[in-house]
PAVONU-977331 format. One record per residue (C-alpha): residue in three letters; z, y, x; residue number from 1. Coordinates in steps of 0.02 Angstrom, whole numbers, plus 32768, in hexadecimal, padded with zeros to 4 digits. Last residue first. Example, Ala and Ser with C-alpha at 12.3 -4.5 7.8 and 13.67 -1.06 7.14 Angstrom:
// PAVONU-977331
code | zz | yy | xx | pos
SER | 8165 | 7FCB | 82AC | 2
ALA | 8186 | 7F1F | 8267 | 1
// end
This chain:
// PAVONU-977331
code | zz | yy | xx | pos
LEU | 26BA | 5EEC | A622 | 583
LEU | 2624 | 5F60 | A66C | 582
ASP | 263A | 5FA9 | A703 | 581
LEU | 25AE | 6026 | A719 | 580
LYS | 2597 | 6062 | A7D0 | 579
ILE | 2586 | 6121 | A7E0 | 578
HIS | 2554 | 6184 | A88B | 577
LEU | 24E6 | 61F2 | A819 | 576
GLU | 2440 | 61CC | A866 | 575
ASN | 2468 | 610C | A858 | 574
LEU | 2476 | 612F | A799 | 573
GLN | 23D5 | 6176 | A78F | 572
LEU | 238E | 6100 | A7F6 | 571
GLU | 23E2 | 6075 | A789 | 570
ASP | 2391 | 60B4 | A6F4 | 569
ILE | 23F4 | 6100 | A65E | 568
ALA | 2432 | 60A3 | A5BB | 567
SER | 2434 | 6101 | A520 | 566
PRO | 24A3 | 6186 | A4BA | 565
ALA | 241D | 61A2 | A459 | 564
ASP | 239A | 612E | A402 | 563
ILE | 2325 | 61CE | A3E6 | 562
MET | 2333 | 61B1 | A32C | 561
VAL | 23D6 | 6148 | A329 | 560
ASP | 2441 | 61E8 | A373 | 559
ARG | 24D2 | 6189 | A37C | 558
GLY | 258B | 61CF | A370 | 557
SER | 25D0 | 613E | A30D | 556
ASN | 25C9 | 618F | A266 | 555
ASN | 251A | 61BA | A278 | 554
LYS | 24DF | 6259 | A2ED | 553
PRO | 2488 | 62F5 | A2AA | 552
PHE | 23E2 | 6337 | A2CF | 551
ALA | 23C9 | 63DB | A26B | 550
ILE | 2487 | 63EC | A239 | 549
PHE | 2487 | 642E | A185 | 548
ASP | 246B | 6385 | A136 | 547
ARG | 24F7 | 6342 | A1AD | 546
ILE | 2594 | 63B6 | A175 | 545
THR | 25E9 | 635E | A0E4 | 544
GLU | 264A | 63A8 | A057 | 543
GLN | 25B7 | 6408 | 9FFF | 542
GLY | 25AA | 649D | 9F8D | 541
GLY | 253A | 650A | A01E | 540
LEU | 25CF | 656E | A041 | 539
ILE | 2627 | 64D9 | A073 | 538
ALA | 2599 | 6494 | A0E5 | 537
VAL | 2579 | 6533 | A12C | 536
LEU | 263B | 6549 | A165 | 535
ARG | 2648 | 6493 | A194 | 534
ASP | 25AF | 6496 | A20F | 533
LEU | 25E4 | 6549 | A24F | 532
GLY | 26A4 | 6520 | A27B | 531
PHE | 26E3 | 65CB | A289 | 530
ALA | 2738 | 65FF | A31F | 529
LEU | 27CD | 6681 | A33F | 528
GLY | 2807 | 66FA | A3A8 | 527
GLY | 28A2 | 674B | A416 | 526
HIS | 28AA | 67C2 | A49E | 525
PRO | 2928 | 6830 | A4FB | 524
PRO | 28D7 | 686C | A5A3 | 523
ALA | 28C3 | 680C | A646 | 522
GLY | 28E2 | 688D | A6CA | 521
PHE | 28B8 | 681B | A771 | 520
GLN | 2945 | 6798 | A760 | 519
PHE | 290B | 6759 | A6D2 | 518
ALA | 286C | 672F | A72A | 517
ASP | 28D6 | 66C1 | A7A2 | 516
MET | 2918 | 6652 | A71F | 515
LEU | 2879 | 6628 | A6D5 | 514
PHE | 2838 | 65FB | A76B | 513
GLY | 28CE | 65A3 | A791 | 512
PHE | 28A7 | 6532 | A6E5 | 511
GLN | 28A1 | 647D | A71B | 510
GLU | 28CC | 646F | A7BE | 509
LYS | 2954 | 650B | A7C7 | 508
ALA | 2992 | 64B1 | A72E | 507
GLN | 299D | 6401 | A785 | 506
GLU | 2A01 | 644C | A80D | 505
PRO | 2A86 | 64AB | A7B5 | 504
THR | 2A9C | 6412 | A749 | 503
PHE | 2A60 | 6406 | A6A4 | 502
GLY | 2ACB | 63BC | A632 | 501
LEU | 2A9B | 641E | A589 | 500
TYR | 2B48 | 6479 | A58F | 499
LYS | 2B10 | 64AB | A64B | 498
PHE | 2A70 | 64DA | A617 | 497
MET | 2AA0 | 655F | A5A4 | 496
LEU | 2B2C | 65AA | A62F | 495
GLN | 2A84 | 65D3 | A6AC | 494
GLN | 2A2F | 6613 | A60A | 493
THR | 2ABE | 668D | A5F3 | 492
ALA | 2AC4 | 66AF | A6B0 | 491
LYS | 2A0A | 66D5 | A6C9 | 490
ASP | 29F9 | 6750 | A63B | 489
HIS | 2989 | 6755 | A5B3 | 488
ILE | 29AE | 66C7 | A528 | 487
ARG | 292A | 66CC | A4AC | 486
ILE | 2946 | 6703 | A3F1 | 485
SER | 28FF | 667B | A387 | 484
GLY | 2866 | 661C | A33F | 483
GLY | 2838 | 65B7 | A2AE | 482
GLY | 278F | 65AA | A24B | 481
ILE | 2759 | 652E | A1B8 | 480
GLU | 27E7 | 64CD | A18F | 479
ASN | 27B5 | 6485 | A0EC | 478
GLY | 2819 | 647E | A045 | 477
ASN | 279E | 64F6 | A00A | 476
LEU | 27A1 | 6567 | A07E | 475
VAL | 282A | 657A | A106 | 474
MET | 2844 | 65F5 | A18E | 473
ASP | 28B4 | 65AC | A215 | 472
TYR | 2924 | 662A | A26F | 471
ALA | 298F | 6636 | A315 | 470
ASN | 2A12 | 6691 | A35E | 469
ALA | 2A73 | 65E8 | A374 | 468
ARG | 2B16 | 65D1 | A33A | 467
VAL | 2BAC | 6581 | A394 | 466
LYS | 2C1B | 64EE | A347 | 465
GLY | 2BDC | 6468 | A39A | 464
PRO | 2C0C | 64B0 | A440 | 463
LYS | 2CC9 | 64C0 | A402 | 462
THR | 2D3A | 64E1 | A4A6 | 461
GLU | 2CC5 | 6536 | A536 | 460
LEU | 2C21 | 6572 | A4C6 | 459
LEU | 2CA6 | 65AE | A43F | 458
LYS | 2CA9 | 666A | A4A0 | 457
MET | 2BEB | 6679 | A48D | 456
ASP | 2BFF | 666F | A3CE | 455
GLU | 2C12 | 672E | A3B0 | 454
PRO | 2B69 | 673A | A424 | 453
LYS | 2B10 | 66C2 | A3A7 | 452
PRO | 2AC5 | 6650 | A428 | 451
SER | 2A0F | 6663 | A479 | 450
THR | 299D | 6602 | A469 | 449
PHE | 2942 | 65D0 | A50B | 448
PRO | 2982 | 6518 | A514 | 447
HIS | 290C | 64E4 | A48F | 446
HIS | 2931 | 64D0 | A3CB | 445
MET | 29C1 | 6453 | A3AA | 444
ALA | 29EF | 6453 | A458 | 443
HIS | 2A44 | 63B8 | A48D | 442
TYR | 2AF9 | 63A0 | A4AE | 441
ARG | 2B19 | 62F5 | A50C | 440
GLY | 2B7F | 6257 | A4C1 | 439
SER | 2AF1 | 61EE | A502 | 438
GLU | 2ADA | 6193 | A44C | 437
GLU | 2B37 | 6209 | A3F9 | 436
ASP | 2AB3 | 629F | A40D | 435
LEU | 2B21 | 6321 | A3F8 | 434
GLU | 2AB8 | 63BF | A3AB | 433
LEU | 2AB9 | 6477 | A402 | 432
LEU | 2A9E | 6527 | A3BA | 431
PRO | 2ACF | 64F9 | A309 | 430
PHE | 2A50 | 6561 | A2A0 | 429
ASP | 2A7E | 660E | A26D | 428
ILE | 29E7 | 6620 | A1E9 | 427
VAL | 2971 | 65CA | A176 | 426
TRP | 28F1 | 6652 | A12F | 425
LEU | 289E | 6633 | A079 | 424
PRO | 27F6 | 6625 | A028 | 423
ALA | 27D4 | 65EE | 9F81 | 422
PHE | 2718 | 65DD | 9F5B | 421
GLU | 26E5 | 6591 | 9EB3 | 420
ALA | 2625 | 6559 | 9EAD | 419
PRO | 266A | 64B8 | 9EFC | 418
ASN | 26CF | 6496 | 9E5A | 417
ARG | 2760 | 642D | 9EA5 | 416
LEU | 27C7 | 640A | 9DF0 | 415
GLY | 274B | 6385 | 9DB9 | 414
LEU | 27C7 | 6318 | 9D80 | 413
ARG | 2797 | 6282 | 9E07 | 412
THR | 27A2 | 630B | 9E85 | 411
ALA | 2843 | 6369 | 9E60 | 410
LEU | 2873 | 62A7 | 9E4C | 409
GLU | 284D | 6283 | 9EFB | 408
MET | 2890 | 6320 | 9F45 | 407
ARG | 2943 | 6315 | 9EFF | 406
LEU | 2943 | 6251 | 9F3C | 405
THR | 2914 | 6275 | 9FEC | 404
SER | 298C | 630C | 9FF1 | 403
LEU | 2A13 | 6285 | 9FAE | 402
GLN | 29F6 | 620B | A036 | 401
THR | 2A08 | 62A3 | A0A8 | 400
ARG | 2AB6 | 62D2 | A05E | 399
THR | 2AF1 | 621D | A065 | 398
LYS | 2AC7 | 6229 | A115 | 397
ASP | 2B17 | 62B7 | A151 | 396
ALA | 2BB7 | 6299 | A0F0 | 395
PRO | 2BE6 | 61E4 | A104 | 394
GLY | 2BDE | 61A0 | A069 | 393
SER | 2BBA | 61BF | 9FB0 | 392
LEU | 2B20 | 61E0 | 9F33 | 391
VAL | 2B2B | 621E | 9E71 | 390
PHE | 2A9D | 623E | 9E0E | 389
ILE | 2AAB | 62A1 | 9D78 | 388
MET | 2A3A | 6293 | 9CDF | 387
ASP | 2A04 | 6330 | 9C6A | 386
GLY | 29EF | 632B | 9BBA | 385
ALA | 2A95 | 63A6 | 9B9E | 384
LYS | 2AAF | 6407 | 9C3E | 383
ALA | 2ADF | 63D4 | 9CEF | 382
GLY | 2AFA | 6474 | 9D58 | 381
THR | 2B47 | 63FD | 9DE7 | 380
THR | 2BF8 | 643E | 9DD7 | 379
LYS | 2C08 | 6447 | 9D2C | 378
ALA | 2BB4 | 63A1 | 9D09 | 377
TRP | 2C13 | 6342 | 9D87 | 376
ASN | 2CBA | 63A7 | 9D32 | 375
THR | 2C83 | 6369 | 9C86 | 374
LEU | 2C6F | 62BF | 9CBF | 373
ASP | 2D36 | 62C2 | 9CFC | 372
GLU | 2D5E | 6308 | 9C40 | 371
GLN | 2CF5 | 6276 | 9BFB | 370
ASP | 2D64 | 61ED | 9C53 | 369
TYR | 2D2D | 6196 | 9CFC | 368
PHE | 2D5E | 60EC | 9D4A | 367
LYS | 2D12 | 607D | 9CC3 | 366
ASP | 2C8D | 60F5 | 9C8F | 365
VAL | 2C42 | 60D4 | 9D3C | 364
SER | 2B87 | 60BF | 9D0C | 363
SER | 2B88 | 6153 | 9CAD | 362
LYS | 2B79 | 619C | 9BF8 | 361
PHE | 2BB9 | 624D | 9BD5 | 360
THR | 2BD7 | 62AF | 9B36 | 359
GLY | 2B97 | 6368 | 9B14 | 358
ASP | 2B38 | 6320 | 9A6A | 357
GLU | 2A8E | 632C | 9AC5 | 356
ASN | 2AD2 | 62A8 | 9B3F | 355
CYS | 2AF2 | 62D4 | 9BFA | 354
LYS | 2ACE | 6225 | 9C49 | 353
VAL | 2B1F | 61FA | 9CF1 | 352
TYR | 2AEE | 618B | 9D7B | 351
VAL | 2B46 | 6151 | 9E12 | 350
MET | 2AD3 | 60FB | 9EA3 | 349
GLY | 2AD0 | 6074 | 9F17 | 348
SER | 2AD4 | 6045 | 9FCC | 347
ALA | 2A56 | 60D8 | 9FFE | 346
GLY | 29F7 | 60A3 | A097 | 345
ILE | 2964 | 612C | A08F | 344
GLN | 28ED | 60C6 | A0E0 | 343
PRO | 291D | 6035 | A0CD | 342
ARG | 2905 | 602B | A016 | 341
LYS | 29A8 | 6037 | 9FC0 | 340
MET | 2978 | 60E7 | 9F6A | 339
TRP | 28D9 | 609E | 9F17 | 338
ASP | 2948 | 6003 | 9EC2 | 337
ILE | 29BE | 60A1 | 9E7E | 336
LEU | 2914 | 60E2 | 9E49 | 335
GLY | 28D0 | 6048 | 9DF9 | 334
ASP | 2982 | 602F | 9D9E | 333
ILE | 296F | 60C7 | 9D4D | 332
GLU | 28C2 | 60B9 | 9D10 | 331
LYS | 28F8 | 600F | 9CC2 | 330
ARG | 29A0 | 6062 | 9C7C | 329
THR | 292C | 60BF | 9C2B | 328
TYR | 290D | 6189 | 9C5D | 327
ASN | 2945 | 620E | 9BC7 | 326
GLY | 29BE | 626B | 9C21 | 325
ALA | 294B | 628C | 9C93 | 324
GLY | 2927 | 633C | 9C46 | 323
PRO | 295D | 63A6 | 9CDF | 322
VAL | 299E | 6335 | 9D8A | 321
ALA | 2A62 | 636C | 9D9E | 320
ILE | 2A90 | 634E | 9E52 | 319
GLY | 2B11 | 62E6 | 9E92 | 318
VAL | 2B98 | 62D7 | 9F34 | 317
VAL | 2C17 | 626F | 9F6E | 316
LEU | 2C4F | 6295 | A018 | 315
GLU | 2CB2 | 623B | A09A | 314
ALA | 2CBB | 61A2 | A02B | 313
ALA | 2D4C | 611D | A028 | 312
ASN | 2D88 | 6162 | 9F79 | 311
PHE | 2CD6 | 6168 | 9F28 | 310
VAL | 2CB9 | 60B9 | 9F50 | 309
PRO | 2D84 | 608E | 9F14 | 308
PHE | 2D54 | 60D6 | 9E71 | 307
GLU | 2E15 | 60D3 | 9E18 | 306
LYS | 2E2F | 6196 | 9E2D | 305
HIS | 2E54 | 61F0 | 9EC8 | 304
GLN | 2DA4 | 6227 | 9EE6 | 303
ALA | 2D1D | 624E | 9E56 | 302
PHE | 2D4E | 6314 | 9E1E | 301
GLU | 2D86 | 6356 | 9EC3 | 300
ASN | 2D06 | 62F8 | 9F25 | 299
LEU | 2C85 | 6328 | 9EBA | 298
GLU | 2C18 | 639A | 9F25 | 297
GLY | 2B7A | 63EB | 9EB8 | 296
PHE | 2AD2 | 63DE | 9F18 | 295
GLU | 2A39 | 6457 | 9EC9 | 294
MET | 29D9 | 6400 | 9E52 | 293
GLY | 2960 | 64A0 | 9E51 | 292
PHE | 28A7 | 64CD | 9E59 | 291
ARG | 2841 | 652E | 9EB9 | 290
ILE | 28C2 | 6523 | 9F3B | 289
ASP | 2877 | 649D | 9FB0 | 288
PRO | 28FE | 649B | A045 | 287
LYS | 28CB | 648F | A0FA | 286
ASP | 2980 | 647B | A14E | 285
ASN | 299D | 63E2 | A0E3 | 284
GLY | 2A27 | 6391 | A076 | 283
TYR | 2A06 | 6423 | 9FF1 | 282
THR | 2AA0 | 646D | 9FC9 | 281
LYS | 2B18 | 644B | A067 | 280
MET | 2A94 | 643E | A0CD | 279
ALA | 2A40 | 64EC | A0A9 | 278
TYR | 2AE8 | 653E | A09A | 277
ASP | 2B10 | 64EE | A15C | 276
TYR | 2A66 | 6532 | A186 | 275
THR | 2A8D | 65DA | A148 | 274
ILE | 2A1E | 662B | A0C0 | 273
ARG | 29A9 | 66B4 | A0C9 | 272
PRO | 2942 | 66CE | A00D | 271
PHE | 288E | 671D | A033 | 270
LYS | 2865 | 6770 | 9F88 | 269
ASP | 27D5 | 67CC | 9F60 | 268
VAL | 2747 | 676B | 9F67 | 267
ASP | 269F | 67AF | 9F18 | 266
ILE | 261E | 6727 | 9F01 | 265
GLY | 2559 | 6743 | 9F2E | 264
LYS | 254F | 669A | 9F8A | 263
ILE | 2502 | 66D4 | A023 | 262
GLU | 252B | 6796 | A02C | 261
LYS | 25BF | 677C | 9FC5 | 260
LEU | 2614 | 66E2 | A00F | 259
LEU | 25E3 | 670C | A0C6 | 258
HIS | 262E | 67CB | A0BF | 257
ARG | 26C9 | 6798 | A089 | 256
THR | 26CB | 6715 | A103 | 255
LEU | 2698 | 6784 | A186 | 254
GLY | 272B | 681D | A13C | 253
GLU | 27A9 | 676E | A134 | 252
PHE | 276D | 6775 | A1F4 | 251
VAL | 2797 | 681F | A222 | 250
ASN | 2826 | 6832 | A1CB | 249
LEU | 2889 | 6790 | A20A | 248
ILE | 285B | 67D1 | A2B9 | 247
ASP | 28A9 | 6877 | A2AC | 246
GLU | 292E | 682B | A25F | 245
GLN | 295F | 67AB | A2EA | 244
GLU | 2967 | 6844 | A36D | 243
VAL | 28E2 | 6898 | A3D3 | 242
PHE | 289A | 68D9 | A474 | 241
ALA | 281F | 6864 | A49C | 240
MET | 27BA | 6806 | A42F | 239
GLU | 2772 | 6760 | A41E | 238
CYS | 26F8 | 66F2 | A3B2 | 237
ASP | 269B | 663A | A3A9 | 236
ILE | 2637 | 6629 | A319 | 235
GLN | 263C | 6566 | A34F | 234
THR | 25BD | 64EA | A343 | 233
PHE | 25C3 | 641C | A34E | 232
GLU | 25B2 | 6395 | A3C3 | 231
PRO | 2613 | 62F7 | A3B4 | 230
GLN | 25F6 | 6315 | A2F7 | 229
ARG | 2685 | 631C | A268 | 228
ASP | 267E | 6346 | A1AF | 227
ALA | 263A | 6297 | A181 | 226
ARG | 26AA | 6244 | A202 | 225
LEU | 26A3 | 6233 | A2A7 | 224
ASP | 2739 | 61EB | A352 | 223
GLU | 2737 | 6260 | A3CF | 222
ASP | 26D4 | 628A | A46C | 221
ARG | 26CF | 634B | A449 | 220
PHE | 263D | 63BD | A462 | 219
CYS | 262C | 6475 | A44C | 218
LYS | 2576 | 64DD | A42D | 217
VAL | 2586 | 6592 | A41D | 216
ILE | 256F | 6609 | A39C | 215
GLN | 25C8 | 6691 | A412 | 214
PHE | 263A | 6728 | A3E7 | 213
TYR | 2686 | 67A8 | A457 | 212
LYS | 26E6 | 685D | A441 | 211
ASP | 273A | 689F | A4CD | 210
MET | 26C4 | 6867 | A564 | 209
GLY | 2742 | 68AB | A5E5 | 208
GLY | 2739 | 680A | A65F | 207
VAL | 27E5 | 67F0 | A63C | 206
MET | 2793 | 67D9 | A582 | 205
LEU | 270D | 6782 | A5C2 | 204
LEU | 2781 | 6713 | A619 | 203
GLN | 27DC | 66E1 | A572 | 202
LYS | 2721 | 66AC | A53A | 201
PHE | 2703 | 6646 | A5C8 | 200
THR | 27C5 | 65E9 | A5BB | 199
GLN | 27A4 | 65B6 | A4FF | 198
PRO | 26DB | 658D | A505 | 197
SER | 26F6 | 64EB | A495 | 196
GLN | 2701 | 6438 | A4B2 | 195
PRO | 2699 | 6476 | A53F | 194
LEU | 2612 | 63EF | A599 | 193
ALA | 2665 | 63AA | A63D | 192
TYR | 262C | 63AF | A6F0 | 191
PHE | 264A | 6321 | A753 | 190
GLN | 266F | 62F2 | A80C | 189
GLY | 264E | 625C | A86F | 188
GLU | 25BF | 6289 | A8D9 | 187
ASN | 25A9 | 633C | A8BD | 186
MET | 24EA | 6363 | A8CD | 185
ARG | 24D4 | 62E6 | A839 | 184
SER | 255D | 6326 | A7C6 | 183
PRO | 2593 | 62A7 | A744 | 182
VAL | 25A4 | 62F0 | A68F | 181
VAL | 264A | 62DF | A625 | 180
PHE | 2665 | 62CC | A56C | 179
ASP | 2712 | 6304 | A560 | 178
ARG | 278F | 62AF | A508 | 177
ALA | 27FF | 6328 | A488 | 176
GLY | 2893 | 638F | A472 | 175
GLU | 2852 | 6420 | A508 | 174
PRO | 287A | 63D1 | A5A1 | 173
THR | 2805 | 6417 | A622 | 172
SER | 275D | 63D8 | A67A | 171
LYS | 2708 | 6468 | A6D6 | 170
ILE | 2676 | 64A2 | A67B | 169
LEU | 25B0 | 647B | A664 | 168
TYR | 2587 | 64CA | A5BF | 167
PRO | 25AE | 657B | A610 | 166
THR | 25D1 | 660C | A58B | 165
GLU | 2551 | 667F | A53D | 164
VAL | 2580 | 672A | A4F6 | 163
GLU | 2565 | 677B | A449 | 162
CYS | 25BA | 683C | A45E | 161
PHE | 2622 | 6871 | A3C2 | 160
ASP | 2601 | 6914 | A395 | 159
LEU | 2638 | 6902 | A2D4 | 158
ASP | 2586 | 691E | A29C | 157
SER | 256B | 6880 | A32C | 156
LEU | 25DF | 6816 | A2C1 | 155
TYR | 2590 | 682E | A217 | 154
LYS | 24EE | 6828 | A254 | 153
ARG | 2508 | 6778 | A2B9 | 152
VAL | 256C | 6731 | A226 | 151
GLU | 24F6 | 675F | A1A9 | 150
MET | 246B | 6708 | A225 | 149
ALA | 24C6 | 666C | A231 | 148
VAL | 24E2 | 6668 | A179 | 147
LYS | 242C | 6673 | A163 | 146
HIS | 23FC | 65EF | A1CD | 145
ARG | 2473 | 6581 | A17F | 144
PHE | 2419 | 659F | A0D7 | 143
LEU | 2375 | 6577 | A13D | 142
LEU | 23A9 | 64CD | A17A | 141
SER | 23FB | 649D | A0CA | 140
ASN | 2357 | 64D8 | A07E | 139
LYS | 22FE | 6456 | A0F1 | 138
VAL | 2373 | 63CE | A0CF | 137
PRO | 2366 | 63E9 | 9FF8 | 136
ASN | 22B8 | 640A | A018 | 135
ARG | 2289 | 635B | A069 | 134
ARG | 2207 | 6392 | A10A | 133
ILE | 22B4 | 6373 | A167 | 132
ASP | 22C1 | 62C7 | A12F | 131
LEU | 2217 | 62AB | A197 | 130
TYR | 2265 | 62E6 | A22E | 129
ARG | 22F7 | 627D | A215 | 128
TYR | 229D | 61F4 | A21B | 127
LYS | 2336 | 6179 | A250 | 126
MET | 23B3 | 61E0 | A1FF | 125
ARG | 233A | 61BA | A163 | 124
ILE | 2341 | 6109 | A186 | 123
ASP | 2403 | 610C | A187 | 122
GLU | 2418 | 617F | A0F9 | 121
GLY | 23AA | 6112 | A06A | 120
GLY | 2308 | 6145 | A04D | 119
ASP | 22C7 | 6144 | 9F9F | 118
THR | 22CE | 6205 | 9F98 | 117
GLU | 2317 | 6275 | 9F1B | 116
ASP | 22C3 | 630E | 9F58 | 115
GLU | 2229 | 62D3 | 9F94 | 114
ILE | 21E3 | 62AC | A034 | 113
THR | 21CD | 61D6 | 9FF5 | 112
PHE | 2217 | 6162 | A076 | 111
PRO | 21D2 | 610A | A0FD | 110
PRO | 213D | 6185 | A10C | 109
THR | 2084 | 6128 | A105 | 108
LEU | 203C | 6154 | A1B3 | 107
ALA | 1FE7 | 620A | A1B0 | 106
ALA | 1F3D | 625B | A1DF | 105
ASN | 1F3F | 62EF | A237 | 104
LEU | 1EDC | 6398 | A222 | 103
ILE | 1E73 | 6345 | A1A1 | 102
LYS | 1DF3 | 63D0 | A180 | 101
MET | 1DCA | 642A | A0C6 | 100
GLU | 1D4A | 649D | A08F | 99
THR | 1D1C | 64D8 | 9FD5 | 98
VAL | 1DC3 | 64A9 | 9F7F | 97
LEU | 1DE6 | 6505 | 9ED8 | 96
ILE | 1E8B | 6533 | 9F01 | 95
GLU | 1F17 | 6537 | 9E79 | 94
ILE | 1F71 | 65AE | 9E03 | 93
ASP | 200D | 65DF | 9D85 | 92
GLY | 2071 | 6554 | 9DD2 | 91
THR | 207E | 65A3 | 9E7B | 90
SER | 212D | 65DA | 9E74 | 89
LEU | 2146 | 6534 | 9E3A | 88
ASN | 21C3 | 64E3 | 9DAA | 87
PRO | 214F | 654C | 9D25 | 86
ASN | 20BF | 64C9 | 9D41 | 85
LYS | 2020 | 6516 | 9CF5 | 84
ALA | 1FA7 | 64A4 | 9CA5 | 83
GLU | 1EFA | 64F1 | 9CB2 | 82
ARG | 1F1E | 6545 | 9D4B | 81
GLU | 1ED3 | 65E1 | 9D72 | 80
ILE | 1E57 | 65EF | 9E09 | 79
VAL | 1E8A | 660A | 9ECC | 78
ILE | 1DE9 | 65EB | 9F29 | 77
GLY | 1DE1 | 657A | 9FB4 | 76
LYS | 1E0B | 653D | A07D | 75
ALA | 1E75 | 649E | A099 | 74
GLN | 1EB1 | 6473 | A144 | 73
ILE | 1EFB | 63CC | A136 | 72
VAL | 1FA5 | 6363 | A17D | 71
PHE | 1FB2 | 62BA | A12D | 70
GLU | 205E | 62AE | A0F7 | 69
ARG | 2024 | 6232 | A053 | 68
GLY | 1F6D | 61F1 | A05C | 67
LEU | 1EE5 | 6259 | A060 | 66
THR | 1E33 | 61E5 | A04D | 65
LYS | 1DEC | 621B | 9FAA | 64
ALA | 1E04 | 62C2 | 9FED | 63
LEU | 1D73 | 62A8 | A05C | 62
GLU | 1D02 | 6266 | 9FCA | 61
PHE | 1D17 | 632C | 9F8F | 60
VAL | 1CFD | 637B | A025 | 59
THR | 1C4A | 6317 | A046 | 58
LYS | 1C1A | 6335 | 9F92 | 57
ASP | 1C36 | 63F3 | 9F9B | 56
THR | 1CAD | 642B | 9F10 | 55
ARG | 1C6E | 6459 | 9E6F | 54
SER | 1C37 | 63D7 | 9E01 | 53
GLU | 1CA9 | 6340 | 9E6E | 52
ASP | 1D3F | 63C5 | 9E47 | 51
PHE | 1DC2 | 63C5 | 9EDE | 50
ILE | 1E57 | 6420 | 9EB1 | 49
LEU | 1EE6 | 6461 | 9F1A | 48
GLN | 1F8E | 6462 | 9ED7 | 47
THR | 2007 | 64DA | 9F2A | 46
VAL | 20B3 | 64A7 | 9F6F | 45
GLY | 213C | 6509 | 9FB1 | 44
TYR | 2181 | 6576 | A065 | 43
ARG | 218E | 64DC | A0D8 | 42
ASP | 20EE | 649A | A0AC | 41
ARG | 209B | 6438 | A029 | 40
LEU | 1FEF | 6403 | 9FCF | 39
ASP | 1FEB | 63C0 | 9F50 | 38
VAL | 1F3C | 637B | 9F23 | 37
TRP | 1EDA | 636C | 9E89 | 36
ASN | 1E3E | 62F9 | 9E70 | 35
MET | 1DBA | 6307 | 9DFE | 34
PHE | 1D1F | 6296 | 9DC3 | 33
GLY | 1D8D | 61F6 | 9DF4 | 32
LYS | 1E48 | 622D | 9DB7 | 31
ASP | 1E83 | 622D | 9E5A | 30
ARG | 1F34 | 626B | 9E56 | 29
SER | 1F64 | 629B | 9F17 | 28
LYS | 2011 | 62B2 | 9F55 | 27
GLN | 2082 | 631E | 9FC4 | 26
VAL | 1FFF | 6344 | A036 | 25
TRP | 2038 | 639D | A0DD | 24
GLY | 200E | 645F | A10A | 23
ALA | 1F84 | 64D6 | A120 | 22
LEU | 1F40 | 6551 | A0A4 | 21
THR | 1E99 | 65C4 | A0BB | 20
VAL | 1E7A | 663A | A02F | 19
GLU | 1DF1 | 668F | 9FCB | 18
THR | 1E32 | 66FB | 9F3D | 17
ASN | 1DF0 | 66DA | 9E93 | 16
ILE | 1EA6 | 66E8 | 9E58 | 15
HIS | 1F23 | 672A | 9EDA | 14
SER | 1F7A | 6793 | 9E63 | 13
ALA | 1F9D | 66E4 | 9DED | 12
ASN | 200F | 66A4 | 9E86 | 11
LEU | 2018 | 6675 | 9F25 | 10
GLU | 20A4 | 6672 | 9F97 | 9
GLY | 20F3 | 65C3 | 9FAA | 8
CYS | 205F | 6563 | A004 | 7
ASN | 2045 | 65E7 | A09B | 6
HIS | 1FC1 | 6660 | A0AD | 5
SER | 1F2F | 667A | A112 | 4
ARG | 1F32 | 65DE | A177 | 3
TYR | 1F00 | 657F | A1F8 | 2
MET | 1ECC | 6627 | A258 | 1
// end
């Protein structure tokens, strides 16, 4: 046996017990006649002591050769520690070492294996196996495991069955680019890695599995950012013989269960708002409702005056920023410059200070009197001491810009408390969205989303007005999951393909297997998928997902640790019948 105990479990009750430990050398302190070594494993740290007067001379000298991250085995007696360390679970004891083996020497690591390391992100990504030894990363992975186990427990208790679906599938248009895999045995043909198990989980419903789930890898070849990876993990679920309300209730329950079991928090309310309300009130379809700053539309009180910028705008809209009335002109100008950056693209911004005496001071005093500005304050909910910021322009673009400002100001003002959780549902999404470049409609979610039955008649005349039987779960300003009631009959699915621009031949080529299955008695069904990576990060109080993934890619989609993607051998290319044409 390499160890009788781990490095996090010994305490005063073990004094005078002979134990064997194994792990990595965290650090060593050599005082000449005495040597202390902190031994670390996944479970904690235990201090070893080598005493010249009590330790075998060979062992004592060997201890002096230990370097950081050496892997060792140590046998000894648990004794009471003279200088106790209350910050360690093992801080009351230490091990007087009688025997020791160096199991593996180690090079000096390129950064310190400490909670607060001196290693930058690039070097830590290159040596990720070392980074995992650090408590912040190790604990994040253990946290992820705990969340996944609670998900499995909750769903299994509701009679969901976990079923694996294939990774090598047919390429189908689902919104993002596929990763493709050449087939050696089928010349000139390719598999695709699944963007989701969408069609397979629908086929499982046709197969009568009734309640399916899977914690599954998905793949999308798209531009990356902090909360996006080319390969990601979904909690994927599907249910038969259900309506939207059934699905929302199940996954409200899952979210409540996770918040209770993982964070010890009870959440009673899951507000439901429509997509249109979310866009009009918050400027995006995943609003953070931990704070206010709801939009106030000001066209009625801002137009038909002498200010041409507002008169020419489709939308004039503002937010009241609590306690920001004391912003200096320099701070305001800095914020206006921030909004003018190319990433946001605002041409300018109007501000109104709400003075403590009930009066207003604005950057457009020349055009608006106190009565006008009072109406602005009422519409935005501004109070004395607040600041109103106003944008104008095309409606969709302006709402997006103001949403970005709202989130930035909330962050600066400390209103986005990671220990507070505010979930909600966004429902009634548009079924289709128009691509202005191609003039074609695309499915906002995917081609299998069912229209609201009462909106079916609009498909012929006003397809952009048709609402989807779809829903997203939002938590703290992040979409953590989404789903829909699916189309389960061939006629409706064919109609949907028609409005997405598929010819009957194209629809059959891409999705003929699903259409065929619908003819053999497909039940009404629907489902939802949670993004596990993002959910775990939010529950862990973080905005980014990398530290909750064992071996993540960087922003270029590269694994710098194993240097992937990389070129492959000419022989492999020949076997796959592939010839590269690199321009």
